[in-house]
VEXDREN-2710 file (C-alpha; in Angstrom, 1 decimal):
% VEXDREN-2710
k/r/px/py/pz
1/MET/-21.2/-16.9/-21.2
2/SER/-23.7/-13.9/-21.2
3/GLY/-25.1/-12.2/-18.0
4/GLN/-27.9/-9.6/-17.8
5/ASN/-28.6/-7.1/-20.9
6/GLY/-26.5/-9.6/-22.9
7/GLN/-23.3/-8.4/-21.4
8/PRO/-20.4/-11.0/-20.8
9/ASP/-20.7/-12.6/-17.3
10/ASP/-17.9/-10.7/-15.6
11/GLY/-18.4/-12.0/-12.4
12/PRO/-16.6/-14.2/-9.9
13/ASP/-16.5/-18.0/-10.6
14/ARG/-18.6/-20.2/-8.6
15/ARG/-15.4/-21.2/-6.3
16/HIS/-15.1/-17.5/-5.0
17/GLN/-18.8/-16.9/-4.4
18/ARG/-19.9/-16.9/-0.9
19/PRO/-22.2/-20.0/-0.3
20/GLU/-25.9/-19.6/0.6
21/GLY/-26.4/-18.3/4.1
22/LEU/-22.6/-17.6/5.0
23/SER/-22.5/-14.4/7.2
24/ASP/-20.5/-11.5/6.8
25/ASP/-19.1/-12.3/10.3
26/THR/-17.7/-15.8/9.2
27/VAL/-16.5/-14.7/5.7
28/GLU/-14.2/-11.9/7.8
29/ALA/-13.3/-14.5/10.2
30/LEU/-12.1/-17.0/7.6
31/GLY/-10.2/-14.2/5.9
32/SER/-8.4/-13.5/9.1
33/LEU/-7.6/-17.2/9.6
34/SER/-6.4/-17.2/6.0
35/LYS/-4.2/-13.9/6.5
36/ALA/-2.9/-15.4/9.7
37/LEU/-1.6/-18.5/7.7
38/GLU/-0.1/-16.5/5.0
39/THR/1.7/-14.9/7.6
40/THR/3.0/-18.2/9.0
41/GLU/4.1/-19.3/5.6
42/ARG/6.3/-16.3/5.4
43/ALA/7.7/-17.0/8.6
44/ARG/8.3/-20.4/7.6
45/GLY/9.9/-19.0/4.5
46/HIS/12.1/-17.0/6.9
47/LEU/13.1/-20.0/8.9
48/TYR/14.1/-21.6/5.8
49/SER/16.3/-18.9/4.9
50/PHE/17.7/-18.9/8.2
51/HIS/18.4/-22.8/7.5
52/GLN/20.1/-22.5/4.1
53/LEU/22.2/-19.5/5.1
54/THR/23.7/-21.0/8.2
55/GLY/24.0/-24.1/6.2
56/THR/26.0/-22.1/3.8
57/ALA/28.1/-20.2/6.4
58/ASP/29.0/-23.5/8.0
59/LEU/30.4/-24.8/4.4
60/GLU/32.3/-21.8/4.2
61/LEU/34.1/-22.5/7.2
62/ASP/35.7/-25.4/5.3
63/ARG/37.3/-22.9/3.0
64/ALA/38.1/-20.7/6.2
65/VAL/40.0/-23.6/7.7
66/GLU/42.0/-24.6/4.6
67/LEU/43.1/-20.9/4.2
68/LEU/44.1/-20.1/7.5
69/HIS/46.3/-23.6/7.3
70/LYS/47.8/-22.5/4.2
71/ALA/48.5/-18.9/5.7
72/GLY/50.6/-20.6/8.6
73/HIS/47.8/-20.2/11.3
74/ALA/47.2/-23.9/12.0
75/ASP/45.9/-23.1/15.7
76/TRP/43.1/-20.7/14.2
77/ALA/42.5/-23.3/11.7
78/GLU/41.9/-25.8/14.3
79/ALA/39.9/-23.7/16.5
80/VAL/37.3/-22.7/14.0
81/ARG/37.1/-26.3/12.9
82/THR/36.5/-27.5/16.5
83/GLN/34.7/-24.4/17.9
84/VAL/32.3/-23.5/15.3
85/LEU/32.2/-25.9/12.2
86/GLY/29.2/-28.3/12.6
87/ARG/28.2/-26.5/15.8
88/ASN/24.5/-26.7/17.1
89/VAL/23.0/-23.6/16.5
90/ILE/20.9/-24.3/19.8
91/PRO/21.4/-27.3/22.3
92/GLY/21.2/-30.4/20.1
93/HIS/19.8/-28.8/17.3
94/TRP/20.9/-28.2/13.7
95/THR/18.7/-25.8/11.4
96/PHE/17.1/-28.7/9.6
97/GLN/15.7/-30.1/13.3
98/ILE/14.4/-26.6/13.8
99/VAL/12.7/-26.8/10.4
100/GLU/11.2/-30.2/11.4
101/ALA/10.1/-29.3/14.7
102/TYR/8.3/-26.0/13.5
103/ASP/6.4/-28.0/10.5
104/HIS/5.6/-30.9/13.0
105/THR/4.4/-28.7/15.9
106/TYR/3.0/-25.5/14.5
107/TYR/2.9/-25.3/10.9
108/ARG/1.3/-28.4/9.9
109/PRO/-1.4/-28.4/12.6
110/PHE/-1.9/-24.8/11.7
111/ARG/-2.3/-25.3/8.1
112/GLU/-4.5/-28.3/8.7
113/LEU/-7.1/-26.5/10.9
114/GLU/-7.7/-23.6/8.4
115/GLN/-8.3/-25.9/5.8
116/ALA/-10.8/-27.9/7.9
117/ALA/-12.4/-24.8/8.7
118/VAL/-12.7/-23.4/5.2
119/GLU/-14.1/-27.0/4.1
120/GLU/-16.8/-26.9/6.9
121/LEU/-17.9/-23.2/7.0
122/ALA/-17.3/-22.3/3.4
123/ASP/-18.1/-25.5/1.7
124/GLY/-14.2/-25.7/0.7
125/ARG/-14.4/-22.2/-1.2
126/ASP/-10.9/-20.3/-0.2
127/HIS/-10.3/-16.6/-0.3
128/LEU/-13.8/-15.4/-0.1
129/PHE/-12.9/-12.5/1.8
130/GLU/-10.5/-11.3/-1.1
131/ALA/-12.7/-12.3/-3.8
132/GLU/-15.5/-10.0/-2.5
133/MET/-13.1/-7.4/-1.8
134/LYS/-12.0/-7.6/-5.6
135/GLU/-15.6/-7.5/-6.8
136/ALA/-16.4/-4.4/-4.6
137/ARG/-13.0/-2.8/-5.9
138/ARG/-12.9/-3.3/-9.4
139/THR/-14.6/-1.5/-12.5
140/VAL/-16.9/-3.8/-14.1
141/GLY/-16.6/-3.9/-17.8
142/HIS/-12.9/-2.4/-17.9
143/PRO/-10.5/-5.0/-19.6
144/HIS/-7.8/-5.0/-16.9
145/HIS/-10.5/-5.7/-14.1
146/THR/-12.2/-8.8/-15.1
147/ALA/-13.3/-11.4/-12.1
148/ARG/-11.5/-14.3/-13.5
149/PRO/-8.6/-15.2/-15.3
150/ASP/-10.6/-16.8/-17.9
151/VAL/-11.9/-13.4/-19.3
152/ASP/-9.7/-12.3/-22.2
153/PRO/-9.7/-8.5/-22.2
154/GLN/-8.5/-9.1/-26.2
155/ILE/-11.9/-11.1/-26.8
156/THR/-14.0/-8.8/-24.8
157/GLY/-13.0/-5.7/-26.6
158/GLY/-10.3/-4.4/-24.3
159/ASP/-7.3/-2.6/-25.7
160/GLY/-5.0/-4.9/-24.1
161/GLY/-2.6/-2.2/-23.4
END
């Protein structure tokens, strides 16, 4: 595909171009909304880490109970088994229930709202703020600053190194 002056077209794909009439303020607002959702994605990942780490610790308690029995400390083994093993992490909740509540109460509604805003305000075009930032910061024509993944530096005369 060729652009101006017979040069290869090295601009963003249509999916990452601002729809006609979309204001700077709207692009910035959608970028901020996206950034907030990305932060929530990270928080959700930490919640899953909490879930898995707590579960791993609880399963290791089985071994601790066994080893305490083997070492002749039946009272301590029984204390661990009855006081900590399988215990709720907050009243009435194991970690999977916390993850489920977070997903249902906060994460899914947030994700759905962000997607709906992008659909309605930007014709479904994600990451417009970032795409415009990339376009402003890249060096046009440089083989490692291409706008799209489908532009191969080897084909466009880049050194590939």
